[in-house]
Residue, then its C-alpha position, 0 to 999 in steps of 0.5 A: x474467484x470468490x474463494x481467493x482471499x487477500x492473504x494468498x496475494x499480499x506481500x507479508x513483507x511490506x515496506x512501512x514508514x514511521x511518522x517521525x521519519x525524514x522525507x529524505x529517509x522515506x524517499x530512500x526507502x521508496x527508491x530501494x524497495x521500488x514501491x510506489x507508496x507505503x503505510x505509516x505505522x506506530x510502535x505498535x505496527x498499527x497504521x496511522x497514515x499513508x504516504x505515496x510517491x506523489x505526496x513525497x514529490x509535492x514535498x520534496x520539490x521545496x526540500x530540494x530547492x532550499x536544501x532543507x530536510x525539515x519536514x517528516x512523514x507525519x507532515x505530509x501523510x494522509x491520515x484516512x487510510x483504506x485497509x483490508x484484512x487477509x480474510x477479505x475476498x480479492x473480488x470484493x477488493x477488485x470491486x472496491x478498487x474500481x471506485x476507490x483511487x488507492x493502488x496500495x492497501x495495507x492489509x490489517x489483522x487485529x489492528x496490526x499491519x500484516x502486509x500490503x496488496x497492490x493492484x498488480x496482485x489483484x491483477x495477478x488473481x484476476x489473470x490466474x482466474x481467467x486463465x483457469x476459465x479458458x482451460x476449463x470452459x463451463 
């Protein structure tokens, strides 16, 4: 398990948003992709924020009530984002996930977004490892 890397389980085609995207456009992206959150990137694909379904719900309540979509992703995104690298180990990420709330971590290499990894991806890695343990007991 120690040698399993984030790059083996990450999605290399992540949903990502831009800071100037309208909230309704972000909502469309979430619904189409079935993701529960996504990184916000600048023109260089550097992660500058993160927005979750919960962030959208909070903001869209007012939008739907007043029928005015005047807010953009930058207005509601979180700017402190926990990221991982493709070379980080799954076990280290799993331990981080027990202490931190994010369900999705942007995967960054040389400052650029290269993917995302979710709790489900980590559970898949753990499942494979557990299955291997029971097939080959020590």
